[in-house]
Every structure is written in C-alpha cells, then in structure tokens.
MDTraj code that builds the backbone (N, CA, C; nanometers):
import mdtraj as md
import numpy as np

residues = "UNK UNK UNK UNK UNK UNK UNK UNK UNK UNK UNK UNK UNK UNK UNK UNK UNK UNK UNK UNK UNK UNK UNK UNK UNK UNK UNK UNK UNK UNK UNK UNK UNK UNK UNK UNK UNK UNK UNK UNK UNK UNK UNK UNK UNK UNK UNK UNK UNK UNK UNK UNK UNK UNK UNK UNK UNK UNK UNK UNK UNK UNK UNK UNK UNK UNK UNK UNK UNK UNK UNK UNK UNK UNK UNK UNK UNK UNK UNK UNK UNK UNK UNK UNK UNK UNK UNK UNK UNK UNK UNK UNK UNK UNK UNK UNK UNK UNK UNK UNK UNK UNK UNK UNK UNK UNK UNK UNK UNK UNK UNK UNK UNK UNK UNK UNK UNK UNK UNK UNK UNK UNK UNK UNK UNK UNK UNK UNK UNK UNK UNK UNK UNK UNK UNK".split()
xyz = np.array([
    [0.0766, -0.1257, -0.0024],
    [0.0120, 0.0148, -0.0005],
    [0.0842, 0.1313, -0.0061],
    [0.0549, 0.2288, -0.0891],
    [0.1569, 0.3383, -0.1041],
    [0.0985, 0.4437, -0.0137],
    [0.1794, 0.5342, 0.0017],
    [0.1363, 0.6601, 0.0908],
    [0.0052, 0.7210, 0.0556],
    [-0.0211, 0.7367, -0.0698],
    [-0.1589, 0.7991, -0.1061],
    [-0.2632, 0.7062, -0.0667],
    [-0.2593, 0.5740, -0.0991],
    [-0.3515, 0.4832, -0.0492],
    [-0.3774, 0.4963, 0.1081],
    [-0.2579, 0.4898, 0.1772],
    [-0.2792, 0.5090, 0.3206],
    [-0.3590, 0.6229, 0.3512],
    [-0.3302, 0.7373, 0.3105],
    [-0.3958, 0.8671, 0.3232],
    [-0.5365, 0.8436, 0.2971],
    [-0.5619, 0.7930, 0.1691],
    [-0.7062, 0.7656, 0.1359],
    [-0.7777, 0.6781, 0.2183],
    [-0.7183, 0.5833, 0.2842],
    [-0.7797, 0.4803, 0.3887],
    [-0.8164, 0.5661, 0.4991],
    [-0.7185, 0.6348, 0.5553],
    [-0.7357, 0.7074, 0.6755],
    [-0.8478, 0.8155, 0.6694],
    [-0.8449, 0.8715, 0.5287],
    [-0.9447, 0.9747, 0.5124],
    [-1.0874, 0.9339, 0.5102],
    [-1.1153, 0.7970, 0.4654],
    [-1.2226, 0.7520, 0.4658],
    [-1.2849, 0.7165, 0.6006],
    [-1.1866, 0.6748, 0.6787],
    [-1.2183, 0.6564, 0.8264],
    [-1.2559, 0.7920, 0.8894],
    [-1.1784, 0.9023, 0.8680],
    [-1.2404, 1.0151, 0.9301],
    [-1.3774, 1.0641, 0.8952],
    [-1.4258, 1.0251, 0.7678],
    [-1.5480, 1.0521, 0.7237],
    [-1.6609, 0.9627, 0.8144],
    [-1.6176, 0.8291, 0.8195],
    [-1.7134, 0.7304, 0.8837],
    [-1.7100, 0.7712, 1.0356],
    [-1.6093, 0.8133, 1.0897],
    [-1.6032, 0.8457, 1.2588],
    [-1.6848, 0.9675, 1.2520],
    [-1.6673, 1.0567, 1.1659],
    [-1.7456, 1.1740, 1.1795],
    [-1.9152, 1.1608, 1.1796],
    [-1.9377, 1.0598, 1.0640],
    [-2.0795, 1.0211, 1.0669],
    [-2.1303, 0.9688, 1.2124],
    [-2.0420, 0.8569, 1.2667],
    [-2.0788, 0.8158, 1.4009],
    [-2.0834, 0.9245, 1.5056],
    [-2.0063, 1.0176, 1.5086],
    [-2.0206, 1.1310, 1.6075],
    [-2.1528, 1.1979, 1.5850],
    [-2.1764, 1.2423, 1.4594],
    [-2.3011, 1.3102, 1.4227],
    [-2.4254, 1.2358, 1.4917],
    [-2.4276, 1.1187, 1.4669],
    [-2.5385, 1.0381, 1.4924],
    [-2.5337, 1.0080, 1.6497],
    [-2.4303, 0.9862, 1.7059],
    [-2.4339, 0.9896, 1.8630],
    [-2.4864, 1.1148, 1.9264],
    [-2.4503, 1.2286, 1.8766],
    [-2.5016, 1.3739, 1.9000],
    [-2.6710, 1.3719, 1.8956],
    [-2.6985, 1.3271, 1.7845],
    [-2.8295, 1.3299, 1.7385],
    [-2.9188, 1.2332, 1.8321],
    [-2.8461, 1.1340, 1.8785],
    [-2.9166, 1.0296, 1.9786],
    [-2.9372, 1.0922, 2.1120],
    [-2.8141, 1.1421, 2.1565],
    [-2.8227, 1.2128, 2.2882],
    [-2.9051, 1.3410, 2.2885],
    [-2.9277, 1.4107, 2.1715],
    [-3.0285, 1.5349, 2.1795],
    [-3.1649, 1.4848, 2.1852],
    [-3.1846, 1.3577, 2.1422],
    [-3.3318, 1.3095, 2.1349],
    [-3.3635, 1.2060, 2.2429],
    [-3.2821, 1.2029, 2.3454],
    [-3.2965, 1.1091, 2.4686],
    [-3.4353, 1.1081, 2.5123],
    [-3.5054, 1.2331, 2.5153],
    [-3.6446, 1.2509, 2.5769],
    [-3.7563, 1.2797, 2.4874],
    [-3.7117, 1.2376, 2.3604],
    [-3.8417, 1.2694, 2.2632],
    [-3.9185, 1.1573, 2.2451],
    [-4.0459, 1.1928, 2.3043],
    [-4.1536, 1.0819, 2.2848],
    [-4.2436, 1.0765, 2.1769],
    [-4.2417, 1.1693, 2.1010],
    [-4.3189, 1.1892, 1.9744],
    [-4.2281, 1.2119, 1.8651],
    [-4.2380, 1.1549, 1.7618],
    [-4.1756, 1.1713, 1.6303],
    [-4.2905, 1.1789, 1.5215],
    [-4.2500, 1.2352, 1.4057],
    [-4.3408, 1.2362, 1.2815],
    [-4.3803, 1.1044, 1.2638],
    [-4.2906, 0.9998, 1.2521],
    [-4.3343, 0.8628, 1.2304],
    [-4.4449, 0.8030, 1.3390],
    [-4.4380, 0.8651, 1.4467],
    [-4.5274, 0.8097, 1.5538],
    [-4.4365, 0.7331, 1.6392],
    [-4.4695, 0.7523, 1.7798],
    [-4.3777, 0.6881, 1.8904],
    [-4.2548, 0.7542, 1.9285],
    [-4.1968, 0.6959, 2.0096],
    [-4.0544, 0.7764, 2.0624],
    [-3.9616, 0.7666, 1.9540],
    [-3.8459, 0.8385, 1.9757],
    [-3.7276, 0.8416, 1.8804],
    [-3.6750, 0.7025, 1.8986],
    [-3.6027, 0.6534, 1.8043],
    [-3.5258, 0.5250, 1.8007],
    [-3.3801, 0.5651, 1.7637],
    [-3.3029, 0.5021, 1.8425],
    [-3.1595, 0.5165, 1.8375],
    [-3.1104, 0.4958, 1.6874],
    [-3.0179, 0.5856, 1.6442],
    [-2.9599, 0.5511, 1.5091],
    [-2.8235, 0.5006, 1.5132],
    [-2.7866, 0.4310, 1.4189],
    [-2.6443, 0.3532, 1.4104],
    [-2.5947, 0.3659, 1.2679],
    [-2.4647, 0.4126, 1.2576],
    [-2.3987, 0.4045, 1.1203],
    [-2.3701, 0.2715, 1.0849],
    [-2.3937, 0.2306, 0.9545],
    [-2.3711, 0.0961, 0.8925],
    [-2.2480, 0.1216, 0.8057],
    [-2.1272, 0.0578, 0.8620],
    [-2.0010, 0.0790, 0.7779],
    [-1.9607, -0.0427, 0.7124],
    [-1.8876, -0.0382, 0.5849],
    [-1.8451, -0.1623, 0.5288],
    [-1.7067, -0.1384, 0.4876],
    [-1.6213, -0.2395, 0.4673],
    [-1.4901, -0.2167, 0.4384],
    [-1.4840, -0.1655, 0.2722],
    [-1.3870, -0.1059, 0.2381],
    [-1.3738, -0.0507, 0.1006],
    [-1.2637, -0.1385, 0.0429],
    [-1.2761, -0.2267, -0.0552],
    [-1.1687, -0.3056, -0.1070],
    [-1.1149, -0.2661, -0.2325],
    [-0.9753, -0.2984, -0.2416],
    [-0.8921, -0.2599, -0.3797],
    [-0.9036, -0.3688, -0.4600],
    [-0.8204, -0.3713, -0.5602],
    [-0.8085, -0.4735, -0.6679],
    [-0.7795, -0.6103, -0.5899],
    [-0.6987, -0.6070, -0.5100],
    [-0.6609, -0.7357, -0.4166],
    [-0.7756, -0.7478, -0.3073],
    [-0.8466, -0.8470, -0.2906],
    [-0.9571, -0.8416, -0.2149],
    [-0.9199, -0.8762, -0.0583],
    [-0.7895, -0.9023, -0.0553],
    [-0.7335, -0.9234, 0.0855],
    [-0.6685, -0.7837, 0.1380],
    [-0.6679, -0.7062, 0.0662],
    [-0.6236, -0.5718, 0.1024],
    [-0.7200, -0.4647, 0.1082],
    [-0.7388, -0.3952, 0.2281],
    [-0.8348, -0.2983, 0.2546],
    [-0.7903, -0.1754, 0.2062],
    [-0.9004, -0.0896, 0.1736],
    [-0.8680, 0.0514, 0.1154],
    [-0.9419, 0.1537, 0.1907],
    [-0.9782, 0.1201, 0.3205],
    [-1.0530, 0.2082, 0.4093],
    [-1.2011, 0.1554, 0.4313],
    [-1.2825, 0.2499, 0.4623],
    [-1.4146, 0.2012, 0.4944],
    [-1.5229, 0.3047, 0.4348],
    [-1.6580, 0.2598, 0.4189],
    [-1.7420, 0.3576, 0.3591],
    [-1.8779, 0.3309, 0.4448],
    [-1.9533, 0.4419, 0.4472],
    [-2.0819, 0.4469, 0.5149],
    [-2.1759, 0.3901, 0.4035],
    [-2.2664, 0.3041, 0.4530],
    [-2.3448, 0.2400, 0.3548],
    [-2.4992, 0.2877, 0.3816],
    [-2.5077, 0.3284, 0.5084],
    [-2.6506, 0.3767, 0.5579],
    [-2.6580, 0.3813, 0.7013],
    [-2.7789, 0.4326, 0.7321],
    [-2.8025, 0.4637, 0.8740],
    [-2.9154, 0.3683, 0.9084],
    [-2.8927, 0.2854, 1.0176],
    [-2.9811, 0.1885, 1.0649],
    [-3.0625, 0.2303, 1.1910],
    [-3.1853, 0.1970, 1.2157],
    [-3.2499, 0.2171, 1.3431],
    [-3.2288, 0.1001, 1.4412],
    [-3.2067, 0.1475, 1.5482],
    [-3.1935, 0.0379, 1.6636],
    [-3.3337, -0.0217, 1.6971],
    [-3.3569, -0.1481, 1.6731],
    [-3.4976, -0.1866, 1.6910],
    [-3.5154, -0.2568, 1.8407],
    [-3.4276, -0.2125, 1.9260],
    [-3.4583, -0.2664, 2.0678],
    [-3.6021, -0.1773, 2.1079],
    [-3.6803, -0.2497, 2.1845],
    [-3.7945, -0.1804, 2.2356],
    [-3.7742, -0.0471, 2.3359],
    [-3.8657, 0.0519, 2.3243],
    [-3.8579, 0.1618, 2.3980],
    [-3.8574, 0.1358, 2.5538],
    [-3.7936, 0.2099, 2.6250],
    [-3.7795, 0.2011, 2.7667],
    [-3.9522, 0.2407, 2.8156],
    [-3.9997, 0.1896, 2.9127],
    [-4.1452, 0.2375, 2.9650],
    [-4.0882, 0.2941, 3.1106],
    [-4.1262, 0.4241, 3.1243],
    [-4.1134, 0.4931, 3.2399],
    [-4.2672, 0.5317, 3.2822],
    [-4.2915, 0.4990, 3.4281],
    [-4.3966, 0.5444, 3.4826],
    [-4.4072, 0.6885, 3.5084],
    [-4.4918, 0.7634, 3.4472],
    [-4.5295, 0.9084, 3.4603],
    [-4.6596, 0.9441, 3.4192],
    [-4.7650, 0.9084, 3.5083],
    [-4.9037, 0.9231, 3.4806],
    [-4.9488, 1.0800, 3.4269],
    [-4.8633, 1.1589, 3.4677],
    [-4.8855, 1.3169, 3.4405],
    [-4.8482, 1.3395, 3.3031],
    [-4.7604, 1.2575, 3.2282],
    [-4.7032, 1.3022, 3.1006],
    [-4.8125, 1.2961, 2.9908],
    [-4.8103, 1.3870, 2.8915],
    [-4.9225, 1.3871, 2.7896],
    [-4.9099, 1.2551, 2.6971],
    [-4.8060, 1.1988, 2.6908],
    [-4.7884, 1.0806, 2.6059],
    [-4.7998, 0.9465, 2.6957],
    [-4.8456, 0.9456, 2.8140],
    [-4.8638, 0.8178, 2.9002],
    [-4.9762, 0.7606, 2.8430],
    [-4.9628, 0.6272, 2.8309],
    [-5.0781, 0.5283, 2.8163],
    [-5.1574, 0.5225, 2.9196],
    [-5.2825, 0.4416, 2.9040],
    [-5.3730, 0.4444, 3.0198],
    [-5.3404, 0.3922, 3.1410],
    [-5.2203, 0.3147, 3.1480],
    [-5.1604, 0.2662, 3.2829],
    [-5.0617, 0.3528, 3.3299],
    [-5.0396, 0.4683, 3.2691],
    [-4.9454, 0.5775, 3.3210],
    [-4.8096, 0.5605, 3.2724],
    [-4.7804, 0.4674, 3.1721],
    [-4.6431, 0.4518, 3.1332],
    [-4.6126, 0.5326, 2.9993],
    [-4.4975, 0.5904, 2.9878],
    [-4.4565, 0.6641, 2.8768],
    [-4.3388, 0.5772, 2.8085],
    [-4.3632, 0.5652, 2.6793],
    [-4.2630, 0.4899, 2.5969],
    [-4.1393, 0.5895, 2.5757],
    [-4.0352, 0.5813, 2.6198],
    [-3.9169, 0.6658, 2.6038],
    [-3.8190, 0.6073, 2.5040],
    [-3.7480, 0.6875, 2.4372],
    [-3.6469, 0.6584, 2.3327],
    [-3.5678, 0.5355, 2.3890],
    [-3.5025, 0.4418, 2.3035],
    [-3.4232, 0.3307, 2.3427],
    [-3.2842, 0.3866, 2.3663],
    [-3.2505, 0.5186, 2.3896],
    [-3.1119, 0.5583, 2.3849],
    [-3.0726, 0.5769, 2.5519],
    [-2.9553, 0.5185, 2.5666],
    [-2.8771, 0.5175, 2.6936],
    [-2.7684, 0.6002, 2.6685],
    [-2.7705, 0.7310, 2.7621],
    [-2.6701, 0.8168, 2.7594],
    [-2.5239, 0.7628, 2.7787],
    [-2.5137, 0.6778, 2.8890],
    [-2.3803, 0.6149, 2.8978],
    [-2.3254, 0.5569, 2.7960],
    [-2.4026, 0.4599, 2.7155],
    [-2.3682, 0.3877, 2.6066],
    [-2.3266, 0.4774, 2.5000],
    [-2.3963, 0.5860, 2.4753],
    [-2.3741, 0.6842, 2.3785],
    [-2.2457, 0.7589, 2.4191],
    [-2.2039, 0.7761, 2.5327],
    [-2.1014, 0.8592, 2.5660],
    [-1.9708, 0.7668, 2.5454],
    [-1.9780, 0.6423, 2.5849],
    [-1.8930, 0.5350, 2.5407],
    [-1.8457, 0.5258, 2.3932],
    [-1.9660, 0.5242, 2.3082],
    [-1.9405, 0.5216, 2.1699],
    [-1.8739, 0.6490, 2.1174],
    [-1.9210, 0.7646, 2.1848],
    [-1.8672, 0.8838, 2.1281],
    [-1.6969, 0.8868, 2.1729],
    [-1.6657, 0.8469, 2.2902],
    [-1.5233, 0.8476, 2.3084],
    [-1.4495, 0.7446, 2.2243],
    [-1.5046, 0.6378, 2.1851],
    [-1.4401, 0.5374, 2.0824],
    [-1.4412, 0.6044, 1.9459],
    [-1.5176, 0.6852, 1.9048],
    [-1.5201, 0.7446, 1.7826],
    [-1.4254, 0.8388, 1.7794],
    [-1.4370, 0.9262, 1.8824],
    [-1.3266, 1.0371, 1.8926],
    [-1.1809, 0.9805, 1.8946],
    [-1.1608, 0.8779, 1.9610],
    [-1.0174, 0.8288, 1.9641],
    [-0.9833, 0.7549, 1.8334],
    [-1.0811, 0.7031, 1.7488],
    [-1.0436, 0.6475, 1.6203],
    [-1.0298, 0.7774, 1.5128],
    [-1.0947, 0.8706, 1.5443],
    [-1.0744, 0.9865, 1.4622],
    [-0.9433, 1.0518, 1.4717],
    [-0.8951, 1.0571, 1.5995],
    [-0.7479, 1.1133, 1.6345],
    [-0.6534, 1.0164, 1.5841],
    [-0.6730, 0.8792, 1.5890],
    [-0.5695, 0.7972, 1.5334],
    [-0.5596, 0.7976, 1.3869],
    [-0.6665, 0.8166, 1.3143],
    [-0.6554, 0.8391, 1.1721],
    [-0.5910, 0.9679, 1.1354],
    [-0.6099, 1.0794, 1.2120],
    [-0.5473, 1.2052, 1.1983],
    [-0.3962, 1.1716, 1.2017],
    [-0.3528, 1.1067, 1.3012],
    [-0.2103, 1.0666, 1.3309],
    [-0.1527, 1.0057, 1.2104],
    [-0.2336, 0.8951, 1.1750],
    [-0.1773, 0.8251, 1.0690],
    [-0.1665, 0.9020, 0.9401],
    [-0.2569, 1.0001, 0.8875],
    [-0.2377, 1.0920, 0.7840],
    [-0.1045, 1.1751, 0.8031],
    [-0.1036, 1.2309, 0.9211],
    [0.0128, 1.3206, 0.9574],
    [0.1555, 1.2389, 0.9429],
    [0.1461, 1.1160, 0.9963],
    [0.2778, 1.0423, 0.9740],
    [0.3111, 1.0144, 0.8027],
    [0.2025, 0.9882, 0.7249],
    [0.2102, 0.9524, 0.5999],
    [0.2724, 1.0726, 0.5298],
    [0.2190, 1.1953, 0.5707],
    [0.2634, 1.3429, 0.5101],
    [0.4198, 1.3622, 0.5532],
    [0.4523, 1.3174, 0.6755],
    [0.5758, 1.3249, 0.7082],
    [0.6842, 1.2444, 0.6285],
    [0.6315, 1.1155, 0.6065],
    [0.7068, 1.0210, 0.5418],
    [0.7377, 1.0735, 0.3870],
    [0.6214, 1.1344, 0.3331],
    [0.6345, 1.1778, 0.1954],
    [0.7408, 1.3113, 0.1975],
    [0.7385, 1.3779, 0.2934],
    [0.8197, 1.4999, 0.3037],
    [0.9563, 1.4572, 0.3207],
    [0.9977, 1.3595, 0.4032],
    [1.1250, 1.2975, 0.4093],
    [1.1835, 1.2266, 0.2765],
    [1.0756, 1.1563, 0.2116],
    [1.1182, 1.1067, 0.0790],
    [1.1660, 1.2085, -0.0169],
    [1.0869, 1.3246, -0.0162],
    [1.1470, 1.4361, -0.1075],
    [1.2642, 1.4968, -0.0690],
    [1.3083, 1.4962, 0.0634],
    [1.4294, 1.5685, 0.1072],
    [1.5376, 1.4667, 0.0667],
    [1.5270, 1.3454, 0.0536],
    [1.6193, 1.2284, 0.0159],
    [1.6715, 1.2585, -0.1322],
    [1.5768, 1.3117, -0.2239],
    [1.5852, 1.3496, -0.3432],
    [1.6762, 1.4417, -0.3877],
    [1.6822, 1.5429, -0.2832],
    [1.7486, 1.6814, -0.3023],
    [1.9001, 1.6677, -0.3465],
])
top = md.Topology()
chain = top.add_chain()
for i, resn in enumerate(residues, 1):
    res = top.add_residue(resn, chain, resSeq=i)
    for name in ("N", "CA", "C"):
        top.add_atom(name, md.element.get_by_symbol(name[0]), res)
traj = md.Trajectory(xyz[None], top)
C-alpha cells in the first residue's frame, strides 16, 4: 500500500467516524423525545459501515458508510401518569437511547478519529522526508 492509499484509507475512516459522532450527538439530543413524525418515541440511530476493497480482495482500502440503521430494541417504559404521552396505565414509551452507552461510543469514535489524523500526519511526514532524500 502506497502513501496515497494510506492517506485515502485514513481519510475514509475520518468521514465514517464523523458520521458516527453526528449520529451519537443526534441520539443524545433526542434522549427525551417521545413523539416523532413517524409516531412513537425516537429510535436510536447507528451508522452502517462496510470495508472498501481494492483490486486485491485481501487488502483493505478504507471504510465507507452504506447507511443509517434504526436500533430496533424496544422503548423504555417509564411510569409518569402526568405525562401527555402516557398510556392508560400511566407508562410513557421513552427512546431506546442510553446516555452512558452513547458517551462510550462517542469516546471510541473520537479516539478512532484522532488515530486516523495521526496516521495521515505520519504519511505526510514520510512523503516530505522522501522528497528531502531526492535533493
């Protein structure tokens, strides 16, 4: 894998991790959303990522986002009879978003982003050093 391919692979990972962080932020922002235009509580969203392959199927060329999936886990039921969205028994269907899980996912996405920035910078430094050798 050449330097350009390494930079492209890391750049694709930056895009994927940015999508993950955007979705996590959206999930946290909607942790209390009990009504959506589709009806029912907000459902957690997840990025669907696939490896990007080169000419050799054993050599990866990065990652690509192929979609955004809904987490199909059931909503949390919270007893709050005074809530406008409470059912006749007094339970409110809350989103299936857990802030602790989202924060852990955010940290891992952030660290992966940082690692790929470091990889790009290392590739740039190697290219600069190779150009210095030729002088």
